[in-house]
All heavy atoms as TSV, in Angstrom:
chain	resi	resn	atom	element	x	y	z
A	1	MET	N	N	-99.882	35.245	-178.811
A	1	MET	CA	C	-98.998	34.955	-177.724
A	1	MET	C	C	-98.956	33.469	-177.538
A	1	MET	O	O	-100.022	32.758	-177.667
A	1	MET	CB	C	-99.487	35.639	-176.430
A	1	MET	CG	C	-98.662	35.181	-175.270
A	1	MET	SD	S	-98.943	36.025	-173.676
A	1	MET	CE	C	-99.697	37.512	-174.045
A	2	ILE	N	N	-97.823	32.943	-177.258
A	2	ILE	CA	C	-97.627	31.562	-176.961
A	2	ILE	C	C	-97.623	31.431	-175.406
A	2	ILE	O	O	-96.901	32.101	-174.759
A	2	ILE	CB	C	-96.368	30.945	-177.533
A	2	ILE	CG1	C	-96.369	31.026	-179.118
A	2	ILE	CG2	C	-96.133	29.539	-177.088
A	2	ILE	CD1	C	-95.033	30.771	-179.736
A	3	ILE	N	N	-98.397	30.509	-174.903
A	3	ILE	CA	C	-98.492	30.199	-173.454
A	3	ILE	C	C	-98.168	28.747	-173.286
A	3	ILE	O	O	-98.888	27.858	-173.896
A	3	ILE	CB	C	-99.777	30.563	-172.883
A	3	ILE	CG1	C	-100.037	32.059	-173.062
A	3	ILE	CG2	C	-99.753	30.291	-171.365
A	3	ILE	CD1	C	-101.407	32.491	-172.645
A	4	LYS	N	N	-97.160	28.442	-172.500
A	4	LYS	CA	C	-96.842	26.987	-172.218
A	4	LYS	C	C	-97.066	26.784	-170.719
A	4	LYS	O	O	-96.531	27.502	-169.897
A	4	LYS	CB	C	-95.368	26.766	-172.570
A	4	LYS	CG	C	-95.092	26.955	-174.050
A	4	LYS	CD	C	-93.653	26.583	-174.386
A	4	LYS	CE	C	-93.502	26.796	-175.900
A	4	LYS	NZ	N	-92.171	26.346	-176.346
A	5	ARG	N	N	-97.831	25.787	-170.415
A	5	ARG	CA	C	-98.188	25.481	-168.988
A	5	ARG	C	C	-97.601	24.185	-168.486
A	5	ARG	O	O	-97.528	23.912	-167.307
A	5	ARG	CB	C	-99.699	25.522	-168.840
A	5	ARG	CG	C	-100.305	26.919	-169.139
A	5	ARG	CD	C	-101.644	27.065	-168.621
A	5	ARG	NE	N	-102.192	28.367	-168.942
A	5	ARG	CZ	C	-102.064	29.480	-168.277
A	5	ARG	NH1	N	-101.288	29.515	-167.276
A	5	ARG	NH2	N	-102.588	30.638	-168.742
A	6	LYS	N	N	-97.163	23.335	-169.430
A	6	LYS	CA	C	-96.513	22.046	-168.989
A	6	LYS	C	C	-95.032	22.293	-168.771
A	6	LYS	O	O	-94.346	22.813	-169.673
A	6	LYS	CB	C	-96.771	21.004	-170.118
A	6	LYS	CG	C	-98.180	20.580	-170.227
A	6	LYS	CD	C	-98.269	19.492	-171.306
A	6	LYS	CE	C	-99.750	19.131	-171.509
A	6	LYS	NZ	N	-99.909	18.136	-172.526
A	7	ARG	N	N	-94.585	21.940	-167.596
A	7	ARG	CA	C	-93.162	22.141	-167.314
A	7	ARG	C	C	-92.225	21.616	-168.284
A	7	ARG	O	O	-91.195	22.206	-168.656
A	7	ARG	CB	C	-92.837	21.581	-165.897
A	7	ARG	CG	C	-91.482	21.840	-165.446
A	7	ARG	CD	C	-91.203	21.205	-164.078
A	7	ARG	NE	N	-89.826	21.391	-163.762
A	7	ARG	CZ	C	-89.400	22.228	-162.848
A	7	ARG	NH1	N	-90.137	23.002	-162.203
A	7	ARG	NH2	N	-88.021	22.272	-162.586
A	8	SER	N	N	-92.493	20.451	-168.899
A	8	SER	CA	C	-91.663	19.847	-169.894
A	8	SER	C	C	-91.574	20.735	-171.107
A	8	SER	O	O	-90.568	20.593	-171.867
A	8	SER	CB	C	-92.211	18.453	-170.303
A	8	SER	OG	O	-93.543	18.583	-170.826
A	9	GLN	N	N	-92.453	21.665	-171.329
A	9	GLN	CA	C	-92.412	22.522	-172.513
A	9	GLN	C	C	-91.468	23.714	-172.314
A	9	GLN	O	O	-91.080	24.327	-173.267
A	9	GLN	CB	C	-93.795	23.094	-172.868
A	9	GLN	CG	C	-94.785	22.031	-173.309
A	9	GLN	CD	C	-96.171	22.640	-173.534
A	9	GLN	OE1	O	-96.700	23.440	-172.750
A	9	GLN	NE2	N	-96.782	22.275	-174.575
A	10	PHE	N	N	-91.177	24.014	-171.049
A	10	PHE	CA	C	-90.356	25.220	-170.738
A	10	PHE	C	C	-89.222	24.932	-169.787
A	10	PHE	O	O	-88.659	25.831	-169.179
A	10	PHE	CB	C	-91.166	26.420	-170.331
A	10	PHE	CG	C	-91.968	26.246	-169.050
A	10	PHE	CD1	C	-91.477	26.466	-167.892
A	10	PHE	CD2	C	-93.291	25.853	-169.162
A	10	PHE	CE1	C	-92.208	26.310	-166.697
A	10	PHE	CE2	C	-94.095	25.666	-168.001
A	10	PHE	CZ	C	-93.486	25.921	-166.764
A	11	GLU	N	N	-88.845	23.701	-169.679
A	11	GLU	CA	C	-87.779	23.325	-168.694
A	11	GLU	C	C	-86.462	24.076	-168.885
A	11	GLU	O	O	-85.848	24.467	-167.962
A	11	GLU	CB	C	-87.534	21.783	-168.801
A	11	GLU	CG	C	-86.658	21.223	-167.735
A	11	GLU	CD	C	-87.511	20.785	-166.570
A	11	GLU	OE1	O	-88.636	20.351	-166.709
A	11	GLU	OE2	O	-87.009	20.982	-165.444
A	12	SER	N	N	-86.130	24.329	-170.179
A	12	SER	CA	C	-84.862	24.980	-170.416
A	12	SER	C	C	-84.847	26.464	-169.983
A	12	SER	O	O	-83.818	27.045	-169.809
A	12	SER	CB	C	-84.565	24.941	-171.924
A	12	SER	OG	O	-85.613	25.614	-172.672
A	13	TYR	N	N	-86.054	27.015	-169.715
A	13	TYR	CA	C	-86.152	28.409	-169.253
A	13	TYR	C	C	-85.916	28.490	-167.725
A	13	TYR	O	O	-85.806	29.604	-167.189
A	13	TYR	CB	C	-87.524	29.050	-169.588
A	13	TYR	CG	C	-87.670	29.386	-170.982
A	13	TYR	CD1	C	-88.086	28.447	-171.942
A	13	TYR	CD2	C	-87.500	30.696	-171.438
A	13	TYR	CE1	C	-88.264	28.779	-173.260
A	13	TYR	CE2	C	-87.684	31.030	-172.743
A	13	TYR	CZ	C	-88.072	30.105	-173.641
A	13	TYR	OH	O	-88.205	30.500	-174.965
A	14	LEU	N	N	-85.805	27.385	-167.062
A	14	LEU	CA	C	-85.767	27.350	-165.601
A	14	LEU	C	C	-84.295	27.301	-165.056
A	14	LEU	O	O	-84.111	27.156	-163.898
A	14	LEU	CB	C	-86.533	26.168	-165.089
A	14	LEU	CG	C	-88.049	26.157	-165.392
A	14	LEU	CD1	C	-88.677	24.906	-164.834
A	14	LEU	CD2	C	-88.716	27.396	-164.862
A	15	GLU	N	N	-83.291	27.460	-165.979
A	15	GLU	CA	C	-81.925	27.542	-165.579
A	15	GLU	C	C	-81.101	28.213	-166.542
A	15	GLU	O	O	-81.494	28.417	-167.707
A	15	GLU	CB	C	-81.361	26.114	-165.214
A	15	GLU	CG	C	-81.301	25.217	-166.445
A	15	GLU	CD	C	-80.864	23.783	-166.058
A	15	GLU	OE1	O	-79.620	23.700	-165.826
A	15	GLU	OE2	O	-81.641	22.936	-165.927
A	16	ASP	N	N	-79.900	28.605	-166.150
A	16	ASP	CA	C	-78.954	29.163	-167.109
A	16	ASP	C	C	-77.554	28.553	-166.801
A	16	ASP	O	O	-77.484	27.521	-166.110
A	16	ASP	CB	C	-78.908	30.702	-167.068
A	16	ASP	CG	C	-78.423	31.290	-165.790
A	16	ASP	OD1	O	-77.924	30.565	-164.884
A	16	ASP	OD2	O	-78.538	32.510	-165.549
A	17	THR	N	N	-76.527	29.084	-167.283
A	17	THR	CA	C	-75.213	28.428	-167.204
A	17	THR	C	C	-74.651	28.554	-165.732
A	17	THR	O	O	-73.683	27.994	-165.447
A	17	THR	CB	C	-74.182	29.006	-168.183
A	17	THR	OG1	O	-74.067	30.430	-167.895
A	17	THR	CG2	C	-74.576	28.767	-169.616
A	18	SER	N	N	-75.384	29.193	-164.872
A	18	SER	CA	C	-74.994	29.290	-163.453
A	18	SER	C	C	-75.374	27.980	-162.716
A	18	SER	O	O	-74.977	27.767	-161.591
A	18	SER	CB	C	-75.701	30.466	-162.726
A	18	SER	OG	O	-77.037	30.238	-162.636
A	19	ASN	N	N	-76.181	27.196	-163.340
A	19	ASN	CA	C	-76.711	25.921	-162.754
A	19	ASN	C	C	-77.699	26.171	-161.659
A	19	ASN	O	O	-78.069	25.207	-160.872
A	19	ASN	CB	C	-75.616	24.960	-162.348
A	19	ASN	CG	C	-74.839	24.439	-163.480
A	19	ASN	OD1	O	-75.432	24.075	-164.553
A	19	ASN	ND2	N	-73.501	24.316	-163.362
A	20	ILE	N	N	-78.171	27.408	-161.539
A	20	ILE	CA	C	-79.323	27.704	-160.570
A	20	ILE	C	C	-80.601	27.260	-161.247
A	20	ILE	O	O	-80.840	27.547	-162.373
A	20	ILE	CB	C	-79.355	29.171	-160.238
A	20	ILE	CG1	C	-78.059	29.624	-159.487
A	20	ILE	CG2	C	-80.622	29.527	-159.508
A	20	ILE	CD1	C	-77.984	31.118	-159.288
A	21	LYS	N	N	-81.385	26.431	-160.533
A	21	LYS	CA	C	-82.615	25.974	-161.007
A	21	LYS	C	C	-83.757	26.682	-160.448
A	21	LYS	O	O	-83.850	26.867	-159.205
A	21	LYS	CB	C	-82.720	24.460	-160.844
A	21	LYS	CG	C	-81.537	23.691	-161.388
A	21	LYS	CD	C	-81.889	22.245	-161.616
A	21	LYS	CE	C	-80.719	21.470	-162.126
A	21	LYS	NZ	N	-80.043	21.901	-163.248
A	22	GLY	N	N	-84.709	27.090	-161.243
A	22	GLY	CA	C	-85.873	27.834	-160.809
A	22	GLY	C	C	-87.177	27.054	-160.973
A	22	GLY	O	O	-87.201	25.952	-161.347
A	23	GLU	N	N	-88.279	27.790	-160.646
A	23	GLU	CA	C	-89.542	27.210	-160.703
A	23	GLU	C	C	-90.531	28.209	-161.350
A	23	GLU	O	O	-90.358	29.427	-161.296
A	23	GLU	CB	C	-90.171	26.972	-159.287
A	23	GLU	CG	C	-89.432	25.875	-158.515
A	23	GLU	CD	C	-89.673	24.506	-159.158
A	23	GLU	OE1	O	-90.765	24.240	-159.651
A	23	GLU	OE2	O	-88.706	23.708	-159.091
A	24	ALA	N	N	-91.487	27.743	-162.132
A	24	ALA	CA	C	-92.543	28.565	-162.785
A	24	ALA	C	C	-93.722	27.711	-163.025
A	24	ALA	O	O	-93.597	26.506	-163.233
A	24	ALA	CB	C	-91.913	29.157	-164.063
A	25	GLU	N	N	-94.892	28.427	-163.091
A	25	GLU	CA	C	-96.117	27.708	-163.375
A	25	GLU	C	C	-96.419	27.771	-164.868
A	25	GLU	O	O	-97.143	26.889	-165.357
A	25	GLU	CB	C	-97.241	28.393	-162.630
A	25	GLU	CG	C	-97.114	28.195	-161.114
A	25	GLU	CD	C	-98.300	28.900	-160.376
A	25	GLU	OE1	O	-99.239	29.273	-160.964
A	25	GLU	OE2	O	-98.166	29.041	-159.125
A	26	ALA	N	N	-95.872	28.777	-165.532
A	26	ALA	CA	C	-96.165	28.961	-166.975
A	26	ALA	C	C	-95.070	29.784	-167.605
A	26	ALA	O	O	-94.339	30.505	-167.012
A	26	ALA	CB	C	-97.547	29.568	-167.199
A	27	LEU	N	N	-95.074	29.707	-168.926
A	27	LEU	CA	C	-94.143	30.564	-169.744
A	27	LEU	C	C	-95.022	31.284	-170.766
A	27	LEU	O	O	-95.823	30.661	-171.465
A	27	LEU	CB	C	-93.138	29.655	-170.486
A	27	LEU	CG	C	-92.319	30.344	-171.574
A	27	LEU	CD1	C	-91.296	31.317	-170.887
A	27	LEU	CD2	C	-91.499	29.326	-172.395
A	28	PHE	N	N	-94.825	32.598	-170.814
A	28	PHE	CA	C	-95.543	33.486	-171.805
A	28	PHE	C	C	-94.503	33.939	-172.813
A	28	PHE	O	O	-93.540	34.551	-172.374
A	28	PHE	CB	C	-96.215	34.606	-171.131
A	28	PHE	CG	C	-97.305	34.200	-170.145
A	28	PHE	CD1	C	-96.973	33.796	-168.871
A	28	PHE	CD2	C	-98.616	34.156	-170.568
A	28	PHE	CE1	C	-97.990	33.325	-167.984
A	28	PHE	CE2	C	-99.666	33.735	-169.683
A	28	PHE	CZ	C	-99.323	33.386	-168.408
A	29	ILE	N	N	-94.827	33.765	-174.059
A	29	ILE	CA	C	-93.954	34.296	-175.139
A	29	ILE	C	C	-94.765	35.333	-175.940
A	29	ILE	O	O	-95.503	34.912	-176.795
A	29	ILE	CB	C	-93.383	33.192	-176.031
A	29	ILE	CG1	C	-92.640	32.128	-175.185
A	29	ILE	CG2	C	-92.458	33.741	-177.085
A	29	ILE	CD1	C	-92.164	30.905	-175.886
A	30	PRO	N	N	-94.684	36.613	-175.565
A	30	PRO	CA	C	-95.576	37.569	-176.296
A	30	PRO	C	C	-94.992	37.986	-177.641
A	30	PRO	O	O	-93.774	37.817	-177.889
A	30	PRO	CB	C	-95.479	38.755	-175.251
A	30	PRO	CG	C	-94.184	38.600	-174.501
A	30	PRO	CD	C	-93.930	37.107	-174.493
A	31	ASN	N	N	-95.852	38.469	-178.485
A	31	ASN	CA	C	-95.510	38.853	-179.774
A	31	ASN	C	C	-95.195	40.323	-179.943
A	31	ASN	O	O	-94.506	40.788	-180.962
A	31	ASN	CB	C	-96.550	38.477	-180.826
A	31	ASN	CG	C	-96.663	36.945	-180.960
A	31	ASN	OD1	O	-95.731	36.251	-181.211
A	31	ASN	ND2	N	-97.879	36.477	-180.810
A	32	ASP	N	N	-95.683	41.116	-178.971
A	32	ASP	CA	C	-95.456	42.586	-179.148
A	32	ASP	C	C	-95.642	43.218	-177.727
A	32	ASP	O	O	-95.939	42.553	-176.750
A	32	ASP	CB	C	-96.470	43.177	-180.065
A	32	ASP	CG	C	-97.924	42.884	-179.794
A	32	ASP	OD1	O	-98.316	42.787	-178.566
A	32	ASP	OD2	O	-98.731	42.721	-180.734
A	33	TYR	N	N	-95.385	44.500	-177.673
A	33	TYR	CA	C	-95.472	45.194	-176.393
A	33	TYR	C	C	-96.805	45.198	-175.696
A	33	TYR	O	O	-96.938	45.188	-174.464
A	33	TYR	CB	C	-94.941	46.691	-176.523
A	33	TYR	CG	C	-95.917	47.550	-177.271
A	33	TYR	CD1	C	-96.857	48.315	-176.531
A	33	TYR	CD2	C	-95.935	47.703	-178.671
A	33	TYR	CE1	C	-97.789	49.113	-177.143
A	33	TYR	CE2	C	-96.842	48.526	-179.242
A	33	TYR	CZ	C	-97.822	49.270	-178.509
A	33	TYR	OH	O	-98.678	50.039	-179.142
A	34	LYS	N	N	-97.887	45.123	-176.484
A	34	LYS	CA	C	-99.314	45.052	-175.970
A	34	LYS	C	C	-99.469	43.758	-175.133
A	34	LYS	O	O	-99.975	43.772	-174.055
A	34	LYS	CB	C	-100.319	45.154	-177.089
A	34	LYS	CG	C	-101.713	44.904	-176.689
A	34	LYS	CD	C	-102.354	46.107	-176.022
A	34	LYS	CE	C	-103.825	45.935	-175.888
A	34	LYS	NZ	N	-104.272	45.251	-174.746
A	35	GLU	N	N	-98.928	42.644	-175.691
A	35	GLU	CA	C	-99.068	41.366	-174.972
A	35	GLU	C	C	-98.190	41.401	-173.752
A	35	GLU	O	O	-98.591	40.849	-172.712
A	35	GLU	CB	C	-98.707	40.163	-175.907
A	35	GLU	CG	C	-99.786	40.032	-176.976
A	35	GLU	CD	C	-99.430	38.878	-177.960
A	35	GLU	OE1	O	-98.269	38.354	-177.955
A	35	GLU	OE2	O	-100.289	38.490	-178.733
A	36	VAL	N	N	-97.042	42.019	-173.770
A	36	VAL	CA	C	-96.187	42.144	-172.622
A	36	VAL	C	C	-96.935	42.912	-171.549
A	36	VAL	O	O	-97.013	42.552	-170.359
A	36	VAL	CB	C	-94.861	42.843	-172.931
A	36	VAL	CG1	C	-94.063	43.149	-171.665
A	36	VAL	CG2	C	-94.013	42.021	-173.864
A	37	SER	N	N	-97.532	44.089	-171.927
A	37	SER	CA	C	-98.307	44.881	-171.047
A	37	SER	C	C	-99.444	44.072	-170.424
A	37	SER	O	O	-99.705	44.280	-169.219
A	37	SER	CB	C	-98.882	46.103	-171.796
A	37	SER	OG	O	-99.633	46.873	-170.984
A	38	ASP	N	N	-100.211	43.417	-171.179
A	38	ASP	CA	C	-101.314	42.559	-170.723
A	38	ASP	C	C	-100.883	41.552	-169.591
A	38	ASP	O	O	-101.518	41.394	-168.568
A	38	ASP	CB	C	-102.006	41.778	-171.797
A	38	ASP	CG	C	-102.811	42.759	-172.722
A	38	ASP	OD1	O	-102.974	43.915	-172.378
A	38	ASP	OD2	O	-103.119	42.275	-173.866
A	39	VAL	N	N	-99.744	40.844	-169.913
A	39	VAL	CA	C	-99.218	39.868	-168.932
A	39	VAL	C	C	-98.788	40.579	-167.632
A	39	VAL	O	O	-99.164	40.137	-166.597
A	39	VAL	CB	C	-97.995	39.033	-169.532
A	39	VAL	CG1	C	-97.300	38.289	-168.479
A	39	VAL	CG2	C	-98.469	38.183	-170.668
A	40	LEU	N	N	-98.112	41.657	-167.740
A	40	LEU	CA	C	-97.709	42.399	-166.571
A	40	LEU	C	C	-98.829	42.997	-165.775
A	40	LEU	O	O	-98.780	42.972	-164.548
A	40	LEU	CB	C	-96.713	43.499	-166.949
A	40	LEU	CG	C	-95.332	43.005	-167.493
A	40	LEU	CD1	C	-94.431	44.126	-167.900
A	40	LEU	CD2	C	-94.689	42.067	-166.481
A	41	LYS	N	N	-99.912	43.474	-166.462
A	41	LYS	CA	C	-101.065	43.967	-165.761
A	41	LYS	C	C	-101.748	42.833	-164.920
A	41	LYS	O	O	-102.195	43.019	-163.817
A	41	LYS	CB	C	-102.057	44.586	-166.733
A	41	LYS	CG	C	-101.563	45.955	-167.215
A	41	LYS	CD	C	-102.544	46.533	-168.245
A	41	LYS	CE	C	-102.041	47.837	-168.840
A	41	LYS	NZ	N	-102.912	48.312	-169.919
A	42	GLN	N	N	-101.877	41.667	-165.645
A	42	GLN	CA	C	-102.545	40.544	-164.971
A	42	GLN	C	C	-101.700	40.071	-163.763
A	42	GLN	O	O	-102.269	39.716	-162.750
A	42	GLN	CB	C	-102.793	39.449	-166.029
A	42	GLN	CG	C	-103.472	38.177	-165.370
A	42	GLN	CD	C	-104.745	38.482	-164.767
A	42	GLN	OE1	O	-105.551	39.339	-165.263
A	42	GLN	NE2	N	-105.092	37.871	-163.629
A	43	SER	N	N	-100.372	39.987	-163.983
A	43	SER	CA	C	-99.573	39.586	-162.867
A	43	SER	C	C	-99.554	40.573	-161.714
A	43	SER	O	O	-99.570	40.091	-160.514
A	43	SER	CB	C	-98.100	39.402	-163.321
A	43	SER	OG	O	-97.455	40.608	-163.565
A	44	GLU	N	N	-99.678	41.873	-161.970
A	44	GLU	CA	C	-99.836	42.814	-160.856
A	44	GLU	C	C	-101.166	42.626	-160.175
A	44	GLU	O	O	-101.188	42.625	-158.916
A	44	GLU	CB	C	-99.694	44.215	-161.449
A	44	GLU	CG	C	-99.812	45.282	-160.371
A	44	GLU	CD	C	-99.733	46.654	-160.882
A	44	GLU	OE1	O	-99.785	46.883	-162.163
A	44	GLU	OE2	O	-99.607	47.621	-160.063
A	45	PHE	N	N	-102.227	42.435	-160.937
A	45	PHE	CA	C	-103.535	42.253	-160.321
A	45	PHE	C	C	-103.580	41.009	-159.431
A	45	PHE	O	O	-104.115	41.035	-158.322
A	45	PHE	CB	C	-104.604	42.129	-161.457
A	45	PHE	CG	C	-105.975	41.896	-160.921
A	45	PHE	CD1	C	-106.703	42.888	-160.400
A	45	PHE	CD2	C	-106.531	40.563	-161.084
A	45	PHE	CE1	C	-107.995	42.620	-159.939
A	45	PHE	CE2	C	-107.805	40.361	-160.579
A	45	PHE	CZ	C	-108.573	41.377	-159.974
A	46	SER	N	N	-102.960	39.919	-159.898
A	46	SER	CA	C	-103.004	38.626	-159.193
A	46	SER	C	C	-101.883	38.520	-158.196
A	46	SER	O	O	-101.765	37.466	-157.531
A	46	SER	CB	C	-103.007	37.441	-160.144
A	46	SER	OG	O	-101.805	37.433	-160.840
A	47	LYS	N	N	-100.955	39.473	-158.100
A	47	LYS	CA	C	-99.768	39.436	-157.255
A	47	LYS	C	C	-98.875	38.215	-157.612
A	47	LYS	O	O	-98.279	37.586	-156.667
A	47	LYS	CB	C	-100.175	39.430	-155.822
A	47	LYS	CG	C	-101.049	40.566	-155.393
A	47	LYS	CD	C	-100.350	41.869	-155.449
A	47	LYS	CE	C	-101.171	42.977	-154.876
A	47	LYS	NZ	N	-101.081	44.187	-155.602
A	48	THR	N	N	-98.774	37.929	-158.877
A	48	THR	CA	C	-97.938	36.789	-159.271
A	48	THR	C	C	-96.560	37.338	-159.741
A	48	THR	O	O	-96.485	38.221	-160.541
A	48	THR	CB	C	-98.650	36.110	-160.531
A	48	THR	OG1	O	-99.935	35.626	-160.084
A	48	THR	CG2	C	-97.782	34.909	-161.001
A	49	PRO	N	N	-95.488	36.813	-159.218
A	49	PRO	CA	C	-94.156	37.209	-159.619
A	49	PRO	C	C	-93.866	36.918	-161.085
A	49	PRO	O	O	-94.370	35.908	-161.654
A	49	PRO	CB	C	-93.220	36.457	-158.703
A	49	PRO	CG	C	-94.081	35.602	-157.789
A	49	PRO	CD	C	-95.457	35.701	-158.221
A	50	VAL	N	N	-93.131	37.816	-161.743
A	50	VAL	CA	C	-92.752	37.613	-163.088
A	50	VAL	C	C	-91.212	37.742	-163.194
A	50	VAL	O	O	-90.574	38.592	-162.561
A	50	VAL	CB	C	-93.373	38.775	-163.974
A	50	VAL	CG1	C	-92.812	38.754	-165.420
A	50	VAL	CG2	C	-94.869	38.632	-163.974
A	51	THR	N	N	-90.640	36.869	-163.969
A	51	THR	CA	C	-89.189	36.985	-164.326
A	51	THR	C	C	-89.018	37.124	-165.836
A	51	THR	O	O	-89.616	36.389	-166.627
A	51	THR	CB	C	-88.508	35.606	-163.952
A	51	THR	OG1	O	-88.624	35.458	-162.544
A	51	THR	CG2	C	-87.003	35.724	-164.259
A	52	ILE	N	N	-88.404	38.215	-166.237
A	52	ILE	CA	C	-88.174	38.459	-167.648
A	52	ILE	C	C	-86.912	37.711	-168.078
A	52	ILE	O	O	-85.904	37.752	-167.450
A	52	ILE	CB	C	-87.974	39.994	-167.872
A	52	ILE	CG1	C	-89.102	40.800	-167.261
A	52	ILE	CG2	C	-87.723	40.297	-169.379
A	52	ILE	CD1	C	-90.483	40.500	-167.893
A	53	SER	N	N	-87.084	37.061	-169.280
A	53	SER	CA	C	-85.920	36.290	-169.754
A	53	SER	C	C	-85.560	36.860	-171.114
A	53	SER	O	O	-86.391	37.010	-172.026
A	53	SER	CB	C	-86.347	34.839	-169.902
A	53	SER	OG	O	-85.278	34.106	-170.483
A	54	GLY	N	N	-84.291	37.164	-171.315
A	54	GLY	CA	C	-83.755	37.783	-172.487
A	54	GLY	C	C	-83.226	36.728	-173.473
A	54	GLY	O	O	-83.896	35.807	-173.889
A	55	SER	N	N	-81.928	36.886	-173.696
A	55	SER	CA	C	-81.287	36.122	-174.828
A	55	SER	C	C	-80.557	34.829	-174.265
A	55	SER	O	O	-79.739	34.257	-174.955
A	55	SER	CB	C	-80.308	36.963	-175.571
A	55	SER	OG	O	-79.300	37.404	-174.698
A	56	TRP	N	N	-80.846	34.438	-173.073
A	56	TRP	CA	C	-80.294	33.185	-172.392
A	56	TRP	C	C	-78.826	33.260	-172.288
A	56	TRP	O	O	-78.144	32.212	-172.307
A	56	TRP	CB	C	-80.678	32.013	-173.276
A	56	TRP	CG	C	-82.117	31.717	-173.354
A	56	TRP	CD1	C	-83.189	32.459	-173.038
A	56	TRP	CD2	C	-82.664	30.383	-173.672
A	56	TRP	NE1	N	-84.302	31.727	-173.173
A	56	TRP	CE2	C	-84.036	30.498	-173.612
A	56	TRP	CE3	C	-82.140	29.191	-174.062
A	56	TRP	CZ2	C	-84.903	29.478	-173.900
A	56	TRP	CZ3	C	-82.983	28.151	-174.381
A	56	TRP	CH2	C	-84.311	28.269	-174.229
A	57	THR	N	N	-78.178	34.335	-172.229
A	57	THR	CA	C	-76.732	34.437	-172.075
A	57	THR	C	C	-76.243	34.548	-170.627
A	57	THR	O	O	-75.075	34.775	-170.387
A	57	THR	CB	C	-76.149	35.587	-172.913
A	57	THR	OG1	O	-76.763	36.821	-172.446
A	57	THR	CG2	C	-76.495	35.397	-174.380
A	58	GLY	N	N	-77.171	34.523	-169.672
A	58	GLY	CA	C	-76.863	34.699	-168.303
A	58	GLY	C	C	-75.993	33.691	-167.693
A	58	GLY	O	O	-76.012	32.443	-168.068
A	59	THR	N	N	-75.118	34.113	-166.752
A	59	THR	CA	C	-74.254	33.209	-166.009
A	59	THR	C	C	-74.362	33.388	-164.580
A	59	THR	O	O	-73.617	32.908	-163.769
A	59	THR	CB	C	-72.756	33.440	-166.448
A	59	THR	OG1	O	-72.376	34.755	-166.202
A	59	THR	CG2	C	-72.571	33.108	-167.927
A	60	THR	N	N	-75.331	34.212	-164.104
A	60	THR	CA	C	-75.412	34.558	-162.639
A	60	THR	C	C	-76.841	34.212	-162.110
A	60	THR	O	O	-77.111	34.509	-161.015
A	60	THR	CB	C	-75.219	36.060	-162.392
A	60	THR	OG1	O	-76.171	36.770	-163.154
A	60	THR	CG2	C	-73.846	36.464	-162.890
A	61	GLY	N	N	-77.717	33.606	-162.883
A	61	GLY	CA	C	-79.019	33.213	-162.402
A	61	GLY	C	C	-80.019	34.347	-162.515
A	61	GLY	O	O	-81.098	34.259	-161.988
A	62	GLY	N	N	-79.718	35.452	-163.169
A	62	GLY	CA	C	-80.570	36.570	-163.273
A	62	GLY	C	C	-81.876	36.332	-163.988
A	62	GLY	O	O	-82.881	37.002	-163.701
A	63	ARG	N	N	-81.904	35.443	-164.903
A	63	ARG	CA	C	-83.081	35.205	-165.644
A	63	ARG	C	C	-83.850	34.010	-165.182
A	63	ARG	O	O	-84.882	33.581	-165.717
A	63	ARG	CB	C	-82.827	35.035	-167.157
A	63	ARG	CG	C	-82.130	33.653	-167.483
A	63	ARG	CD	C	-82.282	33.414	-168.981
A	63	ARG	NE	N	-81.899	32.073	-169.331
A	63	ARG	CZ	C	-82.816	31.086	-169.515
A	63	ARG	NH1	N	-84.102	31.306	-169.370
A	63	ARG	NH2	N	-82.427	29.855	-169.786
A	64	VAL	N	N	-83.350	33.352	-164.082
A	64	VAL	CA	C	-83.959	32.184	-163.520
A	64	VAL	C	C	-85.091	32.557	-162.623
A	64	VAL	O	O	-84.884	33.324	-161.667
A	64	VAL	CB	C	-82.967	31.292	-162.789
A	64	VAL	CG1	C	-83.586	30.089	-162.178
A	64	VAL	CG2	C	-81.810	30.865	-163.698
A	65	PRO	N	N	-86.337	32.056	-162.837
A	65	PRO	CA	C	-87.481	32.397	-161.955
A	65	PRO	C	C	-87.315	31.635	-160.643
A	65	PRO	O	O	-87.262	30.418	-160.557
A	65	PRO	CB	C	-88.713	31.906	-162.686
A	65	PRO	CG	C	-88.165	30.802	-163.600
A	65	PRO	CD	C	-86.705	31.163	-163.964
A	66	LEU	N	N	-87.164	32.391	-159.541
A	66	LEU	CA	C	-87.040	31.799	-158.228
A	66	LEU	C	C	-88.237	31.982	-157.353
A	66	LEU	O	O	-89.047	32.811	-157.558
A	66	LEU	CB	C	-85.817	32.325	-157.490
A	66	LEU	CG	C	-84.474	32.113	-158.215
A	66	LEU	CD1	C	-83.410	32.857	-157.526
A	66	LEU	CD2	C	-84.151	30.674	-158.275
C-alpha cells in the first residue's frame, strides 16, 4: 500500500472539476481488497472519516474529502 502524508503529495486528490476544495491528513492507495478492509477497520476504530476516490471524473464534489 502506498501512504502519502505530505499534502503536496496528494494535493490533486483534494478537489475535482467542481472547484470544491477539501482537506485530508493522508492518502492511502491500497493494492487489494485486504488493504482496503484494513484501512476501513482502522478508520472505524479511530473514528476517522474516509472519502473514497474513484476515477477522478466527478463534477459535483462527491470525491472531495470535506
